[in-house]
C-alpha positions in Angstrom: -26.6 1.5 -12.7 -30.2 2.6 -12.9 -30.8 4.2 -9.6 -34.6 4.2 -9.8 -34.5 0.3 -10.5 -32.1 -0.1 -7.6 -34.2 1.9 -5.2 -37.5 0.0 -6.0 -35.8 -3.4 -5.7 -37.7 -5.5 -3.0 -35.2 -7.2 -0.6 -36.4 -9.3 2.2 -34.0 -10.2 5.0 -34.4 -13.4 7.1 -33.0 -13.5 10.5 -33.6 -15.5 13.7 -32.5 -13.3 16.7 -32.5 -13.2 20.4 -31.8 -9.6 20.7 -30.1 -6.5 19.5 -26.5 -7.6 19.0 -23.9 -7.2 16.3 -25.7 -8.8 13.4 -29.0 -6.9 14.3 -27.2 -3.6 14.5 -25.4 -4.2 11.2 -28.8 -5.2 9.5 -30.7 -2.1 10.9 -27.9 0.2 9.6 -27.9 -1.6 6.3 -31.6 -1.4 5.7 -31.4 2.4 6.4 -28.4 3.1 4.3 -28.7 0.7 1.2 -30.8 1.2 -1.8 -33.9 -1.0 -2.2 -37.2 -1.5 -0.5 -36.1 -3.5 2.5 -38.3 -5.7 4.8 -37.1 -7.9 7.6 -38.8 -11.1 8.5 -37.6 -12.3 11.9 -37.6 -16.0 12.4 -38.5 -15.7 16.1 -37.5 -12.5 17.9 -38.3 -10.7 21.1 -41.1 -8.0 20.8 -38.7 -5.1 21.8 -36.3 -6.0 18.8 -39.2 -5.8 16.3 -40.4 -2.6 17.8 -36.8 -1.2 17.5 -36.7 -1.8 13.8 -40.2 -0.4 13.3 -39.4 2.6 15.3 -36.5 3.3 12.8 -38.7 3.0 9.9 -37.8 -0.5 8.7 -40.8 -2.7 7.8 -40.6 -6.0 9.6 -42.6 -8.8 11.0 -42.0 -11.8 13.2 -42.4 -15.2 11.7 -41.8 -17.6 14.5 -42.1 -20.8 12.3 -41.3 -22.0 8.8 -45.0 -22.2 7.7 -45.7 -18.5 8.8 -42.7 -17.5 6.7 -43.6 -19.4 3.7 -47.1 -18.0 3.7 -45.8 -14.4 4.0 -43.3 -15.0 1.2 -46.0 -16.8 -0.9 -48.2 -13.5 -0.8 -45.1 -11.6 -2.0 -43.7 -13.8 -4.6 -45.2 -12.1 -7.5 -43.0 -9.1 -6.8 -39.9 -11.4 -7.2 -38.2 -10.2 -4.0 -34.6 -10.8 -3.6 -34.0 -12.8 -0.3 -31.1 -11.9 2.0 -30.6 -14.7 4.5 -28.5 -14.0 7.7 -26.8 -16.8 9.8 -28.0 -20.4 10.0 -31.6 -20.4 10.5 -32.1 -17.7 7.9 -30.1 -19.7 5.4 -32.0 -22.9 5.9 -35.5 -21.2 5.7 -34.2 -18.9 2.8 -32.9 -21.8 0.9 -36.3 -23.6 1.0 -38.2 -20.5 -0.1 -35.8 -19.7 -3.0 -36.0 -23.3 -4.1 -39.9 -23.3 -4.1 -40.3 -20.1 -5.9 -36.9 -19.7 -7.7 -36.4 -16.4 -5.8 -32.8 -14.9 -6.0 -30.9 -15.7 -2.7 -28.0 -13.9 -1.0 -26.4 -15.3 2.1 -24.7 -12.9 4.6 -22.4 -14.8 6.7 -21.6 -12.9 9.9 -19.4 -15.6 11.5 -19.6 -19.2 12.9 -19.1 -20.5 16.6 -18.5 -24.2 16.0 -17.7 -25.0 19.6 -20.3 -27.8 20.2 -21.2 -30.8 18.1 -24.4 -29.2 17.2 -22.7 -25.9 16.1 -20.2 -27.8 14.1 -23.1 -29.6 12.2 -24.7 -26.2 11.6 -21.4 -24.8 10.3 -20.8 -27.7 8.0 -24.5 -27.7 6.7 -24.3 -23.9 6.1 -21.2 -24.4 4.0 -22.8 -27.2 1.9 -25.8 -25.3 1.3 -23.8 -22.5 0.1 -22.2 -24.7 -2.4 -25.7 -25.3 -4.2 -27.2 -23.6 -7.2 -29.9 -22.3 -5.1 -27.6 -19.8 -3.4 -26.6 -16.9 -5.8 -24.3 -14.9 -3.7 -22.5 -15.4 -0.4 -21.3 -12.2 1.3 -18.8 -12.8 4.1 -18.2 -9.8 6.5 -14.5 -10.9 7.0 -11.9 -12.6 4.8 -11.4 -15.2 7.6 -14.9 -16.3 7.0 -14.5 -16.3 3.2 -11.5 -18.7 3.6 -13.7 -21.3 5.2 -16.1 -21.2 2.2 -13.0 -21.5 -0.2 -12.0 -24.6 1.8 -15.5 -26.0 1.5 -15.2 -25.4 -2.3 -17.9 -22.8 -2.6 -17.4 -21.3 -6.1 -15.2 -18.3 -6.2 -17.7 -16.3 -8.4 -20.3 -16.4 -5.7 -18.0 -15.3 -2.8 -17.7 -11.6 -1.9 -16.2 -10.0 1.2 -18.0 -6.9 2.3 -17.0 -5.8 5.9 -19.4 -4.1 8.4 -19.4 -0.3 8.5 -20.8 2.5 10.5 -22.7 5.7 9.5 -21.0 9.0 10.1 -20.3 9.7 13.8 -22.5 11.5 16.0 -21.1 14.6 17.8 -18.3 13.2 20.2 -19.2 13.3 23.9 -16.8 14.9 26.3 -14.8 12.5 28.4 -16.4 12.0 31.8 -14.5 9.5 33.9 -16.5 10.1 37.1 -16.0 7.4 39.6 -13.8 5.3 37.3 -10.0 6.6 37.4 -9.2 4.3 34.5 -11.7 2.0 33.0 -11.6 -1.1 30.7 -14.7 -2.3 29.2 -16.0 -5.7 27.8 -18.9 -5.2 25.6 -21.1 -8.2 24.4 -23.3 -11.1 25.3 -22.1 -13.0 28.5 -21.7 -16.2 26.6 -18.8 -18.6 26.0 -18.0 -17.4 22.3 -17.6 -13.8 23.5 -15.0 -15.0 26.0 -16.0 -13.0 29.2 -14.2 -15.5 31.3 -11.0 -14.8 29.4 -11.6 -11.2 30.1 -11.8 -11.8 33.8 -8.6 -14.0 33.5 -6.9 -11.0 32.3 -8.6 -8.2 34.4 -8.6 -9.9 37.9 -4.7 -9.9 38.1 -4.4 -6.5 36.5 -6.8 -4.9 39.0 -4.7 -6.4 41.8 -1.6 -4.9 40.5 -3.1 -1.6 39.5 -5.2 0.1 42.3 -6.5 2.8 39.7 -7.7 0.1 37.3 -11.5 -0.5 37.2 -13.6 -2.7 34.6 -17.2 -3.0 33.4 -18.8 -5.8 31.6 -21.7 -4.4 29.6 -24.1 -7.1 28.5 -26.1 -10.0 29.7 -26.2 -13.6 29.0 -26.1 -17.2 30.6 -22.6 -16.8 32.2 -23.6 -13.6 34.2 -24.2 -15.4 37.6 -20.8 -17.4 37.3 -18.8 -14.2 36.2 -20.3 -12.3 39.2 -19.4 -15.2 41.5 -15.8 -15.0 40.3 -15.6 -11.4 40.7 -17.0 -11.7 44.3 -14.7 -14.3 45.3 -11.7 -12.2 44.0 -12.8 -9.4 46.4 -13.3 -7.0 43.4 -17.0 -6.5 43.4 -16.4 -2.8 44.0 -14.0 -2.5 40.8 -15.4 -4.9 38.2 -19.0 -4.2 37.5 -21.9 -5.8 35.5 -24.3 -3.1 34.7 -26.2 -5.3 32.3 -27.3 -4.9 28.7 -27.0 -1.4 27.4 -29.5 0.2 24.9 -27.2 3.2 24.3 -23.4 3.0 24.2 -22.8 6.7 23.8 -22.4 7.5 27.4 -19.9 4.6 27.9 -17.7 5.7 25.1 -17.0 8.8 27.0 -16.0 6.9 30.2 -13.9 4.0 28.7 -10.2 4.1 28.4 -10.0 0.8 26.5 -12.2 -1.7 25.0 -11.1 -5.3 25.4 -12.3 -7.9 23.0 -11.7 -11.3 24.4 -13.9 -13.4 21.9 -13.1 -16.8 21.0 -14.5 -16.4 17.5 -15.6 -13.3 15.7 -16.6 -11.8 12.2 -15.9 -8.2 12.0 -17.4 -6.9 15.3 -19.5 -3.9 15.3 -18.3 -3.0 18.7 -14.8 -2.9 17.4 -15.7 -0.3 14.7 -17.9 1.8 17.2 -15.0 1.9 19.6 -12.6 3.0 16.8 -15.0 5.7 15.6 -15.5 6.8 19.2 -11.8 7.2 19.8 -11.6 4.5 22.4 -8.3 2.3 22.0 -8.8 -1.4 21.5 -7.0 -4.4 22.9 -8.3 -7.6 21.2 -7.5 -11.2 20.5 -6.5 -11.7 16.9 -9.5 -13.9 15.9 -11.7 -13.8 12.9 -11.9 -10.6 11.1 -10.2 -8.5 13.9 -6.9 -9.0 12.4 -8.3 -7.7 9.1 -9.1 -4.4 10.9 -6.5 -3.9 13.5 -2.8 -3.4 12.6 -0.9 -4.4 15.7 0.7 -1.3 17.3 -0.8 1.1 14.7 -4.5 1.3 15.4 -4.9 -1.1 18.2 -3.2 -3.8 20.2 -3.5 -7.6 19.6 -2.9 -10.7 21.5 -2.8 -14.3 20.4 -6.2 -15.9 20.6 -7.1 -17.2 24.0 -3.8 -16.0 25.6 -5.2 -13.8 28.6 -1.9 -13.1 30.0 -0.8 -11.5 26.7 -4.0 -9.5 26.6 -3.2 -8.2 30.2 0.3 -7.2 29.0 -1.3 -5.2 26.1 -3.7 -3.5 28.4 -0.8 -2.6 30.6 0.9 -0.8 27.7 -2.4 1.4 27.6 -2.3 2.0 31.3 1.4 3.0 31.4 1.8 4.7 28.1 -1.1 7.4 27.6 0.8 9.0 24.7 0.8 5.7 22.7 -2.9 5.4 23.7 -3.5 8.7 21.9 -1.8 7.6 18.7 -3.6 4.4 18.5 -6.9 6.3 19.0 -6.1 8.8 16.2 -5.0 6.1 13.8 -8.2 4.0 14.5 -10.5 6.8 13.7 -8.8 7.2 10.5 -9.0 3.6 9.6 -12.7 3.5 10.5 -13.4 6.6 8.3 -11.4 5.3 5.3 -12.3 1.8 5.2 -15.5 1.0 7.2 -17.7 3.9 6.2 -21.4 2.6 5.9 -22.1 4.9 2.9 -19.2 3.5 0.7 -20.0 -0.1 1.7 -23.7 0.5 1.0 -22.8 1.4 -2.4 -21.1 -1.9 -3.0 -24.1 -3.8 -1.5 -26.5 -2.0 -3.9 -24.5 -3.0 -6.9 -24.4 -6.7 -5.6 -28.2 -6.7 -5.1 -28.8 -5.4 -8.6 -26.4 -7.7 -10.3 -28.0 -10.6 -8.4 -31.6 -9.7 -9.2 -30.8 -9.0 -13.0 -28.1 -11.5 -13.8 -28.0 -15.3 -14.3 -26.9 -17.4 -11.4 -23.0 -18.0 -11.0 
């Protein structure tokens, strides 16, 4: 590999976003760690998100509509940038731009949430576009996502699985339980696909059974009011808290005794990897790419998808067996360092970009 060529390769990422969540965290880390001249064109994004990327040193602009995006890419087309489109809106806009100017196009598939008719249509259309010759490579963050593409007959030579990864850990913060004797946490958008209602299905009965157990739901979203109403009705407002969206998770990792992932659908969640790196044991539904990362009973605890009573039973194991929690924590840290290290994964991305820019389309 010619490192000078790789470093000079212009790469334009396309992403529609409503805030700094898993895909945005992955993309920011990716731009900072992977060789190439990265630029992010947001297809509609809140100003604080754009500012966050700029503050980290990533060149970015907001292109709220297709015409603005096409004008921006038209000005840069002579450089023959490689496009990396993220999620559905990025894919559609990127596909049109790549078709117009015959630019190389990589699709990063972070996951699907096909729960409504509209979302199912988006999933189907995304898979069909990935079959076309306009798309050079499809990178899935989990094997479960790649399976959907194989079932849709996306060519095998286009498909790659590169999971998410994390940069080297910051210095660990000392444990500081404070007012929480034992604390279980939910971290994510308070929306249906993340399953905050399923988290409460597990935690409300557990809190009644275990007086020392408390919980926090870190995030914001459309279900917040309904969730708070459920907590209030259960008489647990003093023990299950909704502190809102957190810009910095580091202080919370020092307080949490367990991370609970109750999502209905997932790719390879960044929050899972962050908990493993921070030494917080994970209890999760075995959905999406979570089962690729967690080996039941070795580096985390799994429950069948949507089975909140089973999730509660697994959390009880951590409550009652602190020695086991320590073993899970140590094994999880080892797994994250060995398999989900950003520097190693960035090398794979750099090679994929270079091959895509240089080579003929599959």
